C-alpha angles and dihedrals in degrees: 000000000000121000102262090216088073114104098196111003105093095017129122099237122176111278110246095221097042102095094044091052099046092047098044097247095117110104117226127185094264089057093061119107135172135191110270092014119163132195131243132205131188130231110220133199119260089203130071093215130013141132113248106231097176145347120208113190096165095106091049093049090051095054110109110251096031114122104176145001125205132195135168088275089072092060126083110274114246112184114223092236095059118073113220103189122194108176105306093336128086116217091214088066095038093054093050092045090052096055122357114252118179096001144009106239106186139018104274097026107156112248105168142355133217129202118200141154093274140008095256095057092044089053092047090049091052089058091055093058109106118215124184112209135188098208117222136195114268141210123209108168127057095245089052092048095052097038113120093247094042118142105251115232097198123026092202095062115094133184120184087356096302136097106276144164089226100105098184147335138222127201136191123187131182123173123332112311096188090054088047094056090047088063095050124107092194126033124183124186124182139166126224140186132203129185128229112270127193124234088238100212112178097221112071120219112282139163145168117210130188123188116190123213089260091055093255101150130198122191126192111190145140109243143135091252131020090195088056089051092052096046096047093045091051093049094048100042101034093236110138115251089235088063094053126081114188114197117197117225122198109287125230096207132308114174089187095312092103097052089100136046130249105159111022100078093044091051089048092056092048093048091049091049096045101036090227133103109264127213124201126183122176120221120229091254090053091050092051094045102042113021125080122282116181120266128283111224150194117204141174122201130185124190129183126195140171121245092264090059098257106147110225103176142015130189129182134179114189126189113191131186114239094186116231098328130044121274117085116161097257089145090067095046098045097033100045103035097087097019097109093060138072100230118158096204119047136157120182125174130184130197121201105211127187124209137159097284131105114284111270123242132198117286120189106300091000110226097357097099087054093054093041092048092060097039096043090047094053090045091059092049089049089053092053091049091050095042090235128140103257094232093048088052089055092045091051092056099032119143114242142170107317096023114139110225122212092234091059123269129099104228121245119202106329135171106221096112088050090057091052092045090049090051093048092051095042124118087231095058093044097050112099121235112233107182131093114257091013119136143178125218135183135196142164135215147185138206126190097227120205148224123193137140122349140158133197139178126201119195132180113222124222092258095051102263127125132240118194120193122194132174101230127093110241112241105144104031105285094146093057092046093047090051088052093052096044093048090048094051094047094040093233137128115282092236090062089069126078123183125202136181111235127217122239090268098052105043135039122262115297126181118238128279105265143090091057089281109121105084090037094051101033094048088056095055092038091052090049092049094047093048089055091048090053090052089053091050091050088050094050092050090048090052092052092048095041095234134119115276089234088069092060126089127192111221134154093357092306139102108232129187116237136222116344092004095058093086094045104056132036118233118264125224127221089253092054092047092048091050089057095040096114092046090054101043112307135272119006118226146110140197136204134199123189144160091229122214135181100072102152122200124268130229136200139177123202136202119200133183122198141176121209123210097212093193095057100023093234119149115208123195109227102178138356134187126183117201112194139172100229098175093227126350103228091175109016095195092056091045090054088046092054092047093046092047093050092048091050091052092047090052089051090049091051101043112028123350121105141126112252117207125196127217090270092060095254129133107253098194108045098154141057092258093069100018095076112216118175116261129193093275090058095056137065121217106297109226124208130209105196112201118188118207100157120228103242090207094063130071093230096029094250121175121182113265112175102075105044101064093069095050102077097033102092092047094045091053093046092048090051092053089054091050089052098045106020089235127120107221109189102183126076141251101052089210121161095264093050093045094048090049090054091047091050089051093054112076096187094055089050089054091049092055 
């Protein structure tokens, strides 16, 4: 656990954004207004797949109150045969996702946008736009998209030399998997499917954009990265990045779904055309129809083990839906699936498959829950076959320091085995279940974690307080954690530190908030900045005392003379040094920019208890505990919040959440009434077992936290349902119709009722 000598690191300090959020003072993108502002609406495709033959906007443009109309012709043209990478995104696909170009590729695909003096006129104008389509056959599911006679979404995409909806592949190989299976005494192979699920952020996408006559552009939006917003808007509109200032508003959830843009470039074009600030706010239905859920999938996993439980081979094939444009998270599925285990022979293969759905976006450990669902499900069946406790099987094969992972790294000190041991010893795992049709399931998971580019600035105010500026939107509590670290390093009170998120014109480049990178990376640059400030403070004190700076130490929030000087000069507090700053050299502050490295992967093990109502098919979660190596819990309350949030999402993924398409290729449940996310009444108290194995490559031992808690959830719930019913159900979600169908197909269970 945390060093008890710490005053702030590891403490549950008051969250700096809490009061504003619960009282409604926090400003989100939809709260932004500007003088002269107009509103924009989007015309969306009624077809899941069609060639656009023509777009006539003349009637819309003639409607009184309309100020501008935009189509794909207003964007920079990116030919499909020329990659334009920006991070993990490709601007060819982003431009066509923003506004359809050659084709509409899913029901709800944006085609044109109208800016008018109010929303009603903008919506009326959208209805006046005339689009001529050549309607085409469509493919929604993976099997339909990879069938021999499948309608091809993109003629330029080839696989094995032929037009195909397989956009790409990824492969990881370790050892000789065929030789490994030859050694096995038990081999189990199973196939699984999962449905697309949405990130479910409460705040819909929104922005206000103002383009001045000289092209100086200001964007207010809620996103997971203001620098991402600036860069993508610049690429798509042709306005130089140096002319764009992106200002981050508070963000009402993202979970990966706000790591790309949907509105900002469109609003920029409309503002440039109209000469007015333009506001855009998505409805919930628009969010569900046209923003990225995560992929649906079909997977096959094969695992071989010896009689003593030693796993000798693992093989996985993962097909993930990319939506209508390339880019599914096959890296997460293929790379993370076997990552918790020390297996000498592994082959993992991922297929990126396009179909007539909205383009997927990242969702909390993108791809990893899909890989874990398949592997962890097979592991439980293997444990039954071997007569082993499922946690002991995992512990026997746990990856550890020195383990070579199939996706590349050789692990340093990691805490996976500790998560399994904690689960094994827990009161939860050792409390018997007593009810009929109750079951307990376990599962483990892994996420890579990330570092990347970050910037920070630490300034001392004239009254001796501290202002820290970073470049990452705060989604998971980074401001509170950074305040803890800064106060700890300076030896001052936590409430003397304020942390703000800078816009793209006030802080150096910082990569977006995602990949469980923000606290890892921002803590590094904040630590470097704070250490520079401490050196400045020591120098200022030395100047006042007339001694060498090497004879000054910073302790307990004070500069103190050392050695022979200790009796001659009284210590000086931060407040005193700040008051004399101008006399000793001017303002005190320092900044740091770095492409941070050393973010080691994170591991978790979950224990889940369920009860199944066999008459209604309802699965109720009775108890859930997440054990995770968090590196170091800088702010334990926020760490617990991350773990609990990930678990809640995993339960939703396992039990209820899914996109339902009708025969016309349209989403039939585009709202929270019919798209069934778990609410408080669906969940028990979600318990957390925080395990701290500090990351030796980080000054505070930080290891990414936010992604991993989602990864084991679907498998843990599925394995618990098997324990309750004795039925292996291999397709998610475990919704009442699916559970009832499995019960009806099992004669022995019907007899037991």
